[in-house]
SELO-574227 format. One record per residue: x, y, z of N, C-alpha, C in turn; residue in three letters. Coordinates in steps of 0.2 Angstrom, whole numbers, plus 2048, in hexadecimal, padded with zeros to 3 digits. Example, Ala and Ser with C-alpha at 12.3 -4.5 7.8 and 13.67 -1.06 7.14 Angstrom:
8427E482783E7EA8278427F0827ala
8407F58238447FB824840800827ser
//
This chain:
2E0DB11872DBDAC1892DDDA718Dmet
2DADA61922DBDA01972D9D9A195val
2DDD951942DBD8E1922DCD89197ala
2D7D841972D8D7F19C2DED7B19Cleu
2E1D7A1962E7D771962EED7B198asn
2ECD8119A2F2D8519D2F4D821A4asp
2FAD811A52FCD7E1AB2FAD831B1pro
2FAD891B02F8D8E1B62F1D8D1B7ala
2EDD8C1B22E6D8B1B32E5D841B7val
2E8D7F1B52E7D791B82EAD791BFgln
2EFD7C1C02F1D7D1C72ECD811CBser
2E9D861C92E4D8A1CC2DED851CEtyr
2DCD811C92D6D7D1CA2D8D771CFile
2DED751CF2E0D701D42E0D731DBleu
2E3D781DC2E3D7B1E32DCD7E1E5tyr
2D8D801E02D2D831E22CDD7D1E4ser
2CED771E12CBD711E32CDD6F1EAgly
2D3D6F1EC2D6D6D1F22D3D721F8ile
2D3D781F62D0D7D1FB2C9D7D1FCleu
2C5D7B1F72BED7A1F72BDD741FCala
2C1D6E1FB2C0D692002C2D6B207leu
2C7D6F2072C9D7120E2C3D75212lys
2C0D7920E2BAD7C2112B5D77213val
2B3D7220F2AFD6D2112B1D69217leu
2B7D682182BAD6421D2B9D68224ile
2BAD6F2232B9D732292B2D7222Dmet
2ADD712282A6D7022B2A6D6922Fala
2AAD6422C2AAD5E2302AED5E236leu
2B4D622362B8D6323C2B4D67241leu
2B0D6B2402ABD6F2452A6D6A248thr
2A3D6624329FD612462A2D5C24Aala
2A8D5A2492ACD5524D2ADD58254arg
2AFD5E2542B0D6125B2AAD6225Eval
2A4D6425B29ED6425E29CD5D261arg
29CD5825D29AD5226029ED4F265phe
2A5D502642A9D4E26A2A8D51270ala
2A6D572702A5D5B27629DD5B278lys
299D58274292D5827528FD5F276lys
292D64272290D6B27228DD6D26Cile
287D7026C284D71265281D78266phe
280D7B26027DD8225F275D8225Fala
272D7C25E26BD7C25E268D76263asn
263D7826525FD7426A25ED6D268glu
25BD6C26125AD6625F260D6125Dglu
265D6425C26CD6125B26ED5E262asp
26ED62267270D6026E26BD5B270ala
265D5B26F260D56271262D4F26Elys
263D4F267264D4926426BD46266thr
26FD4A268276D47269277D47271ser
272D48275273D4827C278D4D27Elys
278D5327B27DD5827D27AD5E280gly
27DD6427F27AD6A28127CD7027Darg
278D7527D279D7B27927ED7F27Cval
283D81279288D8627B28BD89275lys
28AD9027528DD9426F294D97270leu
297D9527629DD992772A3D94279asp
2A2D8D2772A7D892792AED8B275asp
2B3D8B2792BAD8E2752BCD89270pro
2BCD822712BED7E26C2BAD7E265asp
2B3D7E2662AFD7F2602B0D8525Dval
2B0D8B2612B1D9125E2B7D9225Aglu
2BDD8F25C2C3D8F2592C2D8C252arg
2BFD862522BED8324B2BAD87247val
2B4D8A24A2B0D8E2462B3D94243arg
2B7D972472BBD9D2452C0D9B23Farg
2C3D9623F2C7D9323A2C3D92234ala
2BDD8F2342B9D8E22F2B7D9522Chis
2B5D9A2302B3DA022E2B9DA422Aleu
2BFDA322D2C4DA622A2C5DA3222asn
2C4D9D2222C5D9A21B2BFD9D216asp
2B9D9D2192B4DA02152B5DA7213leu
2B9DAB2172BADB22162C0DB3210glu
2C4DAE2102CADAF20C2CBDAA206asn
2C8DA42062C9DA02012C5DA21FAile
2BFDA51FB2BBDA71F52BFDAD1F2pro
2C2DB11F62C6DB71F32CCDB41EFala
2CFDAF1F22D4DAB1EE2D1DA91E7phe
2CBDA61E72C9DA31E12C7DA91DCtrp
2C5DAE1DE2C4DB41DA2CADB71D7ile
2CFDB91DC2D5DBC1DA2D9DB71D6leu
2D9DB11D82DDDAC1D42DBDAB1CDgly
2D4DAB1CC2D1DAB1C52D3DB11C1ala
2D2DB71C42D4DBD1C12DBDBD1BFleu
2E0DBB1C42E7DBB1C32E9DB71BDtyr
2E5DB11BC2E7DAD1B62E6DB11AFleu
2E1DB61AF2E0DB91A92E6DBE1A7thr
2EADBF1AC2F0DC31AA2F6DBF1A7thr
2F5DB91A62FADB41A3300DB41A7ala
300DB21AD306DB21B130ADAC1AFpro
310DAC1B1314DA61B0311DA01B4ala
311D9A1B030ED941B3311D921BAala
318D921BA31BD901C031AD951C6ala
31AD9B1C4319DA01CA312DA01CCtrp
30DD9F1C8306D9F1CA305D981CEala
308D931CC307D8C1CF30AD8D1D6thr
310D901D7313D911DD30FD951E2phe
30CD9B1DF307D9F1E3301D9B1E6leu
2FED971E12F8D931E32FAD8E1E8phe
300D8B1E7302D851EC304D881F3arg
307D8E1F3309D911F9302D931FDval
2FED961F92F8D981FC2F4D921FFtyr
2F3D8D1FB2F0D871FE2F3D84204thr
2FAD832042FDD802092FDD8520Fala
2FDD8B20E2FCD902142F6D90217ser
2F0D8F2132EAD8F2162E9D8821Aarg
2ECD832182EBD7C21B2EFD7D222ile
2F5D802212F9D812282F5D8522Cile
2F2D8A22A2EED8F22E2E9D8B232his
2E5D8722F2E0D832322E4D7E238thr
2E9D7B2362ECD7723B2EFD7A241ile
2F2D802402F5D842462EFD88249val
2E9D892462E4D8C24A2DFD8824Dtyr
2DDD832492D7D7F24B2D9D7724Dala
2DED7424A2DFD6D24B2E4D6C251val
2EAD702502EFD6F2562F1D76257lys
2EDD7A25B2EFD8125C2F6D8225Epro
2F9D8725B300D8925D300D9025Emet
305D92262306D99264308D9D25Epro
306DA425E308DA825930FDA9259gln
312DAA25330FDAD24D30EDA8248pro
30DDA124A30CD9C245306D9E241ser
300D9F2442FADA02412FADA723Darg
2FDDAC23F2FEDB223C302DB1235ala
307DAD23630BDAC230307DA822Bile
304DA322D300D9F2282FADA3226ala
2F8DA82292F2DAC2262F5DB1221tyr
2FBDB52232FDDBA21F300DB8219phe
303DB2218306DB0212301DB020Cile
2FBDAC20D2F6DAC2082F3DB3207pro
2F2DB720C2EFDBD20C2F4DC2207tyr
2FADC12082FFDC52042FEDC31FDleu
2FEDBC1FC2FDDB91F52F7DBC1F1ile
2F1DBD1F52EBDC01F22ECDC71F0met
2F0DCB1F52F1DD21F32F5DD21EDtrp
2FADCE1EC2FFDCE1E62FBDCC1E0tyr
2F7DC71E02F3DC61DA2EEDCB1D9met
2EBDCE1DE2E6DD41DC2EADDA1D9gly
2EFDDB1DC2F3DE11D92F6DE01D2ile
2F8DD91D12F9DD71CA2F4DD81C5lys
2EEDD61C72E8DD71C32E6DDE1C2val
2E6DE21C72E5DE91C62EADED1C1ile
2F0DEB1C32F6DEF1BF2F6DEC1B7ser
2F4DE61B62F4DE31B02EEDE71AChis
2E8DE71AF2E2DEA1AB2E2DF11ABtyr
2E5DF51B02E5DFC1B12EADFE1ABtyr
2EFDFB1AA2F4DFD1A52F1DFC19Egly
2ECDF719D2E9DF61972E4DFB195ala
2E2DFF19A2DCE031982DFE0A194met
//
């Protein structure tokens, strides 16, 4: 039974909260770039801000892709992390995984959308959390497959 006073659960909740705020910040970062460049996706926004409609601005698209990457990966972390907790992992190890996952996702955004850096920086920041999700998913499957 997973309990809220379990340190692994508390760690999961903490890092899940950080990641949720990160997703919200990405929307603000996209808006900041749009307003700074006065480039918008909708005519009404462009008129209001005396800008123009452009759907292929490289700076806006870079931030949008980073946001989409979060939207593709962070919900999977929430699901796999919650399922992983049901396997009663060691709290220190679970905390380490959640912490590294979160830090890597933040670094991914920095090297992709905030201060673009050459590869392999983005690839490393992407694959570390990706592998953590695979690890948790395999642990869940092996834990429950063995119990069947």
